[in-house]
N, C-alpha and C positions, 0 to 999 in steps of 0.2 A: 586191234577187232573189240567187239566187247562180249566180256564172258557173264552168263546172269542163270538163274536156279528159276525152275516152275517146278509150280506143285503136280502139277498132274504134265501126264504126256501132252506132245501132239503128231501127228499123226502124214504117210507119204506116202507115198505110192513106192511099191521096189520097184529099183530102175537104177538099179548101180551103183547109185553113189552115197557120196558118205564126206560130209560133210565138217563131222565135229565135234558134230552138235551135242551126244553126249558126255560131251568130254566137258561143252558149255555147260555144262549143270540141264540139259532135259531130257527125259525121257521118249524114246523113241520107240514108235507101234510102225511095224511097214506092212505093206497094203500091193501085193503081186501085179495087179491088175485095176482100175476103174470099176465095178462091182465090185473085187474083194474091199476096196476101202467102205464103196454103200452102206454096208455088211458089215465091216468094222465098226464103222459112223453110229450107223444102228443100235449094236450090245456093250460100245463103253466111253466114257465121254474125253472129248480132245479136248484142249483151246486153244490149236493153228491144224489148218492141215494145206500142205505140201501138193499139189496135186499136178501131176506129169500131168503133158496138155497127152503126148501122143503113148497112147496103150495097148496093147494084143486088149478084146477080146471088150472092151467098154473105155471109152476116150477119154481123157481130161476133164472137158469143156462136157460130155453127155453126162457124164457121173457129178459133177457140178450142178446141173438141175434138175438127176433126183435130187440130190438134196437138198437144197430147199424146198423141191417141192411137196419133200418129207417136212417142211419143217427148221434144220436142221440154219443156225444161226451164227456157227461155229466163224471165223473168219479163211475164207479158205484161198488163199495165192497159188495161180496159175505158171506153169515151169514151161519154160518154150526155146526150140533153136532159132523160132523163125517166126520172132514177131513185129510184121507182113505191117505196112499200110493198113490202117484200118482195127488191128489188132485188138486195141487195148479195145476197143465196142466193143468183141467181141465179144471176149471176158466176161466185161463187164454185167455185158443184155446178158450174159450165159447163167453171173450170177458169183465173181468172181468178183475178190472185195481187189485183190490187183492182181498184179503176176512180176516179178523176172527173167530177163532172159540170160540162157547158158550161152560159151561157156557160168556156170554157177562163181558170183564172186560172194566168198564165206562173208566177206565182213558186210556185207549186203544183206548178204542169209538173215545175221547175228543180229547187224542193229536195227534190221525190219519186228526181226520175231520181238523182239528185246520193245518195240514201240508196242506194238500185239497186247503183251505178256505181260506187262508195266514192271518189265524184270528191273532186278538191282546184282548192282557187277560182286562179279563171283571171285573167290581168290582169282590168285596171279596165278598160284601154280599147276592151275587146271587149264594153264594155256600155256607154261611152258613148251612143250616139246609139239605143241601144233605145229609152229612150221621152225625145223633145226636150226644152228646156229650151224653157219661153212663147216664145210670138214675143208680139216685143215691140208686132205687129199687135196683140192680144190687151189692149192695155194702152193705147193710142193716149186710145183718150175718158177714162178716171180721168184721165194727165199731163195732159190739157186742160183738167182741171178745175183752182180755184182753186189756192195754194196751199195747203199742211197746217201749220197752228198748232197749237203746244200750246195750253192752259188755260190749262196754269201755267208756263208763256213768258217771264211779266212778275213771277215768282213769287220775294220778295230769297233765299229758303234755294235756289231748287230750278229755277232759271231755270242757273242754269250746269249745272247735269248736265242739262240737260231741251235743250242746249244741242252739248250729251259724245253725248250720244243721237241727236241729230240726224248730227252729223258721222260716228257710225259705224256710223252705219247702212246705207252703201252697203258698207262690207264684213261688216256679217254676213249680208247681199243671198246675196251671195259663195260666205258658206258657208252658206246655207243652199241656193241654187243649186249648188255641190256635194255636197253631201249628198244631193240631187235625180238627182244625175249617177251619183254611183255607187249611188243607188238602195241607198241606206243611211240604214235607215225610222227605225233610233231613235237615231240623230245627228239627222235631222230633227225628231222626235218632242222630242227635248229643249230644238230650237231652236227650237221655234213654241212650248215650251214660256213658255219666257226670254223670246219678244217677245212672249206675251200679258200676260205679269206686269207687265213692264216700260212697254210702250205705254197701257197703262190707270195705270200711281201715274203716268207723267211727262208726263198729260195727253193723248197721240194714243192717245181711244177709238178713230180709227179701226182698229186698227190691229189692237185683240181678236178684234172676230168674224173676222177670215178666219184670223190667227192660234190663234184654238182651233181651228175647221175644222178646219186644212191638220193640228196636231196629232193631229186626229180622226183625218185622214185617212192620215196618218202610223200610227199606231197598226194601223189595219186594211189597211194596205197595198195604197192607196186610190188605185191609179198614174195614173188618171187625177181622181179628184174635187185627190189634192196638185197638179194641174197649176194645177186651175183656180186655186186658194189661195194659189200662190206668184205667180201670175199679177197677179191678186188685189193680195197684198201690192209685190210690183212695183210696181206701180203707186200705190197709196202712196206712195212710197220714193222717187221719180221727183217726187214733189210734193213733198215735203219743200225750205224754204231751205240745201243743204250749207254753199252758201256763204255767206246770212246769216248763220248756224253760230257759220262759221269767222270773220269780220268780229267777233264782234260778245264772241268770246268773246280776238281780239287787242288792240283794246280795251279790254274789263277790263280784262286781265291788263299793257296797255302805266300 
């Protein structure tokens, strides 16, 4: 997700959504319907208007036409749950700059607003809590299962590599969670790809499926899917015998 700041507010008709726009550094003013949006836009200065197409009193496309007739040049983005064939032409003819379909993808909204407003990256602290890390309660059942042991644990040449993998996994998990906190999907996909290959190669086949899923979800920027995959991976990490692996390495070195 791209967080950015704007010196001015943007207007959105009030429809019960919350995109986390204020958390991303924007000032937001809401209007209950198209008529109220016209009234506000005539009295205040906005950088962007997000216009819900279906609203009571006055629909979004009618409101957009009225705003254009009044000389408003601000970008207007239509939001709709029904993007039928030919809808793009309809919204453009009404005066909209473009449109987004529901359910709204917050990443797409903020990326679009960043382009329209020439936004600059904001502190990652602003978005840390937008997508919380997987809750420990989601992993209780997995953590209660038997310890996770590699099928190559006793391999004469790979045993030491397996133990290093086990020792390093808490740190690697933290890196995955950090990428999640920052919503850095590129890094998240790369870490998932690495885990997918290393886990299978070193006999921890249980990591292959969730790591593959995490890589796919990260590439798709699918937040909920990535969150579930991270929760599953974290549950597997909790089943690794890190202390046992560390002890085995120390004994071997001794």
